[in-house]
C-alpha positions, 0 to 999 in steps of 0.5 A, a space after each residue: 583294112 587289108 594290106 596295101 598292094 605294092 602298086 597302091 604303096 607306090 601311088 600313096 608314096 608319089 602322092 605324098 611327094 606332090 610338093 617336091 614334084 611341083 618344086 622340081 618342075 618349077 626349078 627345071 622349068 625356070 632353069 632351062 628357060 633362063 639357062 644361057 643367062 645363068 653361067 655355069 649353072 645354066 650350062 649344067 642343063 645341057 649336060 644329061 649326067 649333070 642334069 640327073 645328078 641335079 635332080 636327085 640332089 635337089 629331090 632330097 633338098 626339097 624333101 628335107 625342106 618340106 619336112 623340116 620347115 612345114 612337116 610335109 610328106 611324113 605320115 607319122 612321127 618318126 620317133 614314136 612307136 605304135 602298138 602292134 607295128 613292130 617289124 610289120 611289112 610295107 602296107 600294113 594297116 595301122 592298128 587302132 588308127 585315130 581319126 584323122 591319122 594316116 591309116 597305114 605304114 607305107 614302108 612298114 615298121 622297124 624294130 621299135 614299131 616306128 614308121 620306116 617311111 617317116 624316118 627316111 624322110 626325116 633323115 634327109 632333113 638331118 643330112 641337109 642340115 649337116 653335110 652342106 653347111 659343114 662342107 661350106 665351113 670346111 672350104 672357108 677354113 681351107 681357102 682362108 689358110 690355103 690362099 696366103 700359103 700358096 701365094 705368099 709361101 715361105 715360112 707361112 706355107 711350110 707351117 701351115 702345110 706341116 699342120 695339114 699333113 699332120 692331120 691328114 696322116 691320121 685315117 680319116 674314119 679313125 680321126 672322125 670316130 675319135 672326135 665324136 666319142 663321148 670321152 672326147 666330148 666330155 674333155 671340151 675339145 670339141 667346144 674349143 675347136 668350135 670356138 676357133 674353126 667358127 671364126 674362119 667364116 667371119 675372118 674370110 668375109 671381113 677380109 673379102 669385103 675389105 679387099 673389095 672395097 678398100 677404095 671406098 672406106 665409108 661404104 666399106 665401113 658401113 658394110 663391115 659393121 653391119 656384117 660384124 653385128 650379124 655374124 658376131 651375133 650368129 657365131 655367139 649364138 652357135 657356140 654358146 651351147 650347153 656342151 661348150 666349156 665357156 658361155 659368152 652370154 645369156 642364153 636368152 639372146 641366142 638366136 638358135 640352140 643347136 643340139 649337142 650331138 649335131 654340133 660335135 658332128 658339125 665341128 668334126 666334119 669341119 676339122 677332118 675336111 678342111 686340110 684337104 681343101 687346104 691342100 687343093 686350094 694351096 696347089 691351085 694358088 701356086 699354079 694360078 699365081 704365075 698367070 698374066 693377069 695376076 702379074 697385071 694386078 701386081 703391076 696396078 698396085 693391088 694388095 696381096 688379099 685383093 689379088 688372092 680373093 679377086 683374081 686367084 680364087 674366081 679362076 679356081 672356082 671350077 675345080 673347087 666347085 666340083 670338089 664341093 659336091 664330091 665333098 658333100 657326099 663324102 660327109 653324107 657317108 660319114 654321117 651314115 657311118 656314124 649313125 650305123 656305129 651309134 656315135 655323134 647323133 643321138 641314139 633315137 635320131 632318124 638319120 639314115 645310118 642309125 635306121 640302117 643299123 637297127 634294121 640290119 640285124 633282121 635283114 634276112 627276115 625283114 629287109 625293108 627296115 634297112 633297105 629303105 634308108 640305104 637306098 635313100 643314102 645311095 641315091 643322094 651320094 649318087 646324085 652328088 657324084 653325077 653333079 660333080 661329073 657334069 660340073 667338071 665336064 662344063 667347067 672344063 669347056 669354059 
């Protein structure tokens, strides 16, 4: 077989992404059709920058789900090497391809003869599993601590602000590197951090439900029992891992097993981002608690947590949503940087940072191995930034 031309390569890549194109078309079609009923999300489609950013982000989200859940799009095993395909250029036929095996390396081979296209696609699954969820956990920690610090104030505010400033005094990259080094993992500190930090989402949701349904004790108790059982099981499954110093129950009861490297990176992202979120939430709370509707809630006799969670937090959603999108982008860059330096994730991981690092030494001869994951990383972060800009503009118009 002959090498593919660039036109043929692009056409074949577009065909591989057909499930993603269909998902994007359905998402945009339904969203535009019902945008007047979808609040801030619907208004996003009246903003060109926001819509473009949303499209870029959802492209990678759907790509990650397609490969992670259904093993679509990829053409080869991203961890397997093929004989004679080391540093091959895009469109090179696969030597000795078996029947049913994809006959080309669409974007060439890397220094270990692995398919660059498949590693790029698989890398999206690594990023989408870590960045949004870790950022969400960071926000739950920051909101749970930032609301009472800003609303109650006093010694609580002073103590929590001091701890946040103490963490923020370290350079973010340096602190992140320190937490994921093998020496730090061996001490068990990230495991203990996971035990503490992963409690915050449970505390947040319990307080949220209790504040909302405190006047309906029967309904509240039923919801809390179900919530505690489900979240407790998830929590114990998450922290009962080989890297965890303390195992709480038999591994047979675990709902899932998180790879050690991913869990350490996840905990590190939460720990590094939570203080910044805390300061943002605290500042917003200090401003919003002086508004008339908060005074009206106090006059009605509402409790502090009800006011914080159901009066202040909803009115702070605009800046928090924007920061959430931006912070996912920062986390994506951090993951790429870690992978580039070989920290946190396993060496064979197809994450974009590791793939860039493996291809950088041959940039002057074979640039494809490093450029392809770099463009993927760039496009996702660009999409998140554009999405944040669009959300900021639309939230200011509310």
